C-alpha positions in Angstrom: -30.9 -39.7 46.6 -29.3 -37.7 49.6 -25.7 -38.6 48.3 -26.9 -37.1 44.6 -28.2 -33.9 46.4 -25.0 -33.6 48.4 -23.0 -34.0 45.3 -24.9 -31.4 43.4 -24.7 -29.2 46.7 -20.8 -29.7 46.7 -20.9 -28.7 42.8 -22.6 -25.7 43.3 -20.3 -24.7 46.2 -17.4 -25.1 44.3 -18.9 -23.2 41.3 -19.6 -20.3 43.5 -16.3 -20.3 45.2 -14.6 -20.3 41.6 -16.9 -17.3 40.8 -16.1 -15.4 44.0 -12.4 -15.8 43.3 -12.8 -14.7 39.8 -14.7 -11.7 40.8 -12.2 -10.9 43.4 -9.1 -11.1 40.9 -11.1 -8.9 38.7 -11.4 -6.3 41.6 -8.0 -6.6 42.5 -6.7 -6.0 38.9 -9.1 -3.1 38.5 -7.7 -1.8 41.8 -4.2 -2.0 40.8 -5.1 -0.3 37.4 -6.6 2.6 39.0 -3.7 2.9 41.5 -1.2 2.9 38.4 -3.6 5.7 36.5 -3.6 7.8 39.5 0.2 7.9 39.4 0.6 8.8 35.7 0.0 12.9 35.2 -2.9 13.7 33.1 -1.9 15.4 30.1 -5.4 16.9 29.2 -6.9 16.4 25.8 -4.1 14.4 24.0 -4.5 13.7 20.3 -7.2 16.5 19.7 -6.0 19.7 18.7 -8.0 22.9 18.7 -9.1 23.7 15.3 -7.9 26.9 13.9 -10.8 27.4 11.5 -14.5 26.7 12.1 -16.4 24.4 9.8 -18.2 27.3 8.3 -14.9 29.0 7.3 -13.3 25.7 6.1 -16.5 25.3 3.7 -16.3 29.1 2.5 -12.6 28.5 1.8 -13.5 25.3 -0.3 -16.3 27.3 -2.1 -14.1 30.1 -3.1 -11.5 28.0 -4.2 -13.9 25.7 -6.2 -15.4 28.8 -7.7 -12.1 30.2 -8.8 -11.0 27.1 -10.3 -14.4 26.6 -12.1 -14.3 30.0 -13.5 -10.8 29.6 -14.9 -11.3 26.3 -16.5 -14.8 27.7 -18.1 -13.3 31.1 -19.1 -9.8 30.3 -20.2 -9.2 27.7 -23.1 -5.4 27.3 -22.9 -4.1 24.3 -20.9 -1.1 26.0 -19.5 -3.0 28.9 -18.4 -5.5 26.4 -16.7 -2.8 24.8 -14.7 -1.2 28.0 -13.9 -4.2 29.2 -12.4 -4.4 26.0 -10.4 -1.1 26.1 -9.2 -1.3 29.6 -8.3 -4.3 29.2 -6.5 -3.2 26.4 -4.3 0.1 28.2 -3.4 -1.6 31.5 -2.7 -4.5 30.1 -0.7 -2.7 29.5 2.6 -1.4 32.9 2.5 -5.0 34.7 1.7 -6.5 32.5 4.3 -4.3 33.7 7.0 -4.6 37.3 5.9 -8.2 36.9 5.9 -9.2 34.8 9.1 -6.1 35.4 11.1 -7.4 36.4 14.7 -4.3 38.3 15.5 -4.6 41.9 16.9 -1.5 43.2 15.2 
């Protein structure tokens, strides 16, 4: 019986030692990673650009464009005129939005 207990104790000790080595390896790897990241200069919010328009402004732009296109399709019967209004609205929209919502003080 004592030989069995000794064998189990040795197995537990070997397992504990393996876990200890694994934990030390993870800690060392994390420390190396932190040291590497400390050397890399931070660039701020990479991948996130500041939005030029608020969510309300974007909703307003979409609503006005939808109303203009719906009215033109409802009031005009000729297909070339409908398509012309659509193209004109899409081409003129960026200029109108810039003139309307630009925060410039000029």
